[in-house]
Steps between C-alpha positions, in 0.01 A plus 500: 500500500882494506510560118319827541754643738742775397871452544688783672695559183184561301360738764831686525516555127149655493524677839584850378202497255236387755263714700475460878202266474660296230816460706301369802312260276819378333671465840215279632554269198870440581591172660499554880842343522645778285274787617714575809821552299316711245348731761833538683665592172267798434598852583360659818272714290359203316455304824309789651273528197420135515435496876254782469308308231464188724241417764598532864579138567702452186681832568602382848641176356724671250603790722622263771724328242717813470802574731460805724715729281309397185171554684612849594577576137158379396319702769686811382366441148133507594288812577526623856139414575566132417824452707341432838273243341800310368690520832200359685528185286840421650571314825613711795872426461503577127292810552749634751795425267333665201389802705860554619624484142237753384626746760819538293536704179424285199851559346694451824677183611243453784215491245691252283607255765353172618462469878532124478862391524711233671604621841732338757664575830876527556490270798353210287712207396525408135286189564226706669518756220443241231198347685356850558544602138326184383203588716496863376511389138191285551305782655520858376826567304448640153856404391836410651819649377689560818428461874528822704626490863319746729546585865212523746418854387470390137825670408693349211816336627606295202409271213569139436478301180363150479839387371662624822236332708540163333875522507526588873506253790147442652587642844673814366327826606358721228695792646818318385362417152322811394641785299479827689584719197149524352385723220165649598277791401289738703125467462474864375753452209349538160444187293745584217782543752407160646519347152838659445638365826379151427665512156826635639525224760341222282234422762189284470347674800593798720376558855306816583558665832361806682703791638589302814618198307192279563430269206157555343520270193674411179501626145545211255637491151161450337372826652809682374448373146160666498648819636769508241257434218265770618773755546651418156158532333439840660843623397464385137159659470629827630799487273259468215351836589186418693367440852547146638190275463348380821347183337609264227470641152201279391323581829546879469189673362537716185421821697768422757744411222443829326521694826841343585639593156332829419673722765855411403422495130355852524798626698733352238297653217527843665873440536531419136337837422819649623674317218260670250584835667870429470459417132311825449779708651738363239259555213734738328786252499276225368369723216856584394643156541211254441747213506531550876133395551573159347709398798284628782335157565842338496640753757210497745444122488873442567492724809169348619629146457822562682319676790247209521785245517674687782177553698401135474849383615506743799148422618562132489829532685324710769226239531760224552689706761811511277524881522387768753463874491864538611615343170359777282841657422659174403205415281510841335872449408435154366198612289689806374772269366246258365304775332802642330600156361144413397468845341826449301372162375172651381674804361725274286200312373309824421798654329554187278135484420491859362823450300391168356151628412648806340739287288219276380195728479639855522236577765658775708652742251841652467538572871443149621821484702413798727155344541660168585726661760201689645306174546802312638589763758138546595464124561796507734347781704142368495589143590736614780232735638236234472715245684606728782156658557327159476730354770470797733124540485421196715737630767327838496157340536608276785666793673161679484338197670321347199531157332791513246293288265293815437789611278351295221674448172239711306540779747879505459464482127269798493742695723797417281310585174481867578862529606607287201345743252665792668844329481445397135393841364761692697775269369359564157517873547864476586611258225270616216525874555603664172438171317127419524406739782 
């Protein structure tokens, strides 16, 4: 009965909490009119899981609903022994398109593109082009943003917008209407670079060509949104001090979740042991001037926070293409200046805090002013060091060929903690010698 059917909103709200069998059962209760949109709105991993839970006939129906690039994404999500079975469910044309896409690396433009795009010839008239596009749109086009003009060898000659087509005289040749300055990407270009190019040029779609300039497909804005979301998620997780998850959080098993986090957490713990070692080496100073120990958390947290800020800013700027390895010296100068100013601000706050607390509570004894100067000068040094080292670490990691996001905020904080203690206690030795030390 219609009253017993689930709405897509109800199913979507419960989706993350359902098992595979419950998802299939719920999906079959959705109104058929809405089921298509719901299925197309799922991630490739979720679509693959659903298809593997269906019978062969039902699986064929839903698989053929997908565009070739989406089908390729789904095939890549299933175990290798299941892939041929899915490909056999497609018609010959679709199977050839999907197989061609699977030949590319998953994170390359060729693996991201759709082979179905609007194609025209330069010798066509505008009137012929409009009729031809209408026929293409009814047949196999996934989407139409632009029409691409190709020669007989499938090389990209130009692009024409629908506005230009409708504004031109019917008998005008496309060669006289098309724009020959076309932004395109090679099929081997990585997907994050593709996303950056589309953002820079404000494109809804970008043509993909091979080394000889033959057009192979288009990457559309909806594909790029997925790429950007995935890349941002990976970077954020790495910045948090863990390996990037390969599946959504709620679909990641407890064992996998622990494995992704334990390695980095153990490495950070071992790093923090160096902080304890540094504290131990200044045991004598702490014993003679216990008041210094009160400000250790303040000193190391300020350095760690400033380093984490700088690292986050630089990694994000690298991800957006705003800076490159060649900019390292300019960045170092900027962050040195920023670190000094930020250190002076925190130094003033720390100095005032000690003076005010002494005036009210008499907490720090008769030598509170030398202690206040020790804390203030240490803060300038620690914050400056944290800012400069935090900004340079991503450059070093990229220079070594690794992902700059590996310079996680906790990792930088741990690195700066040890150096911060050394700066603090050495400043104390100089200022407090003959007073408390």
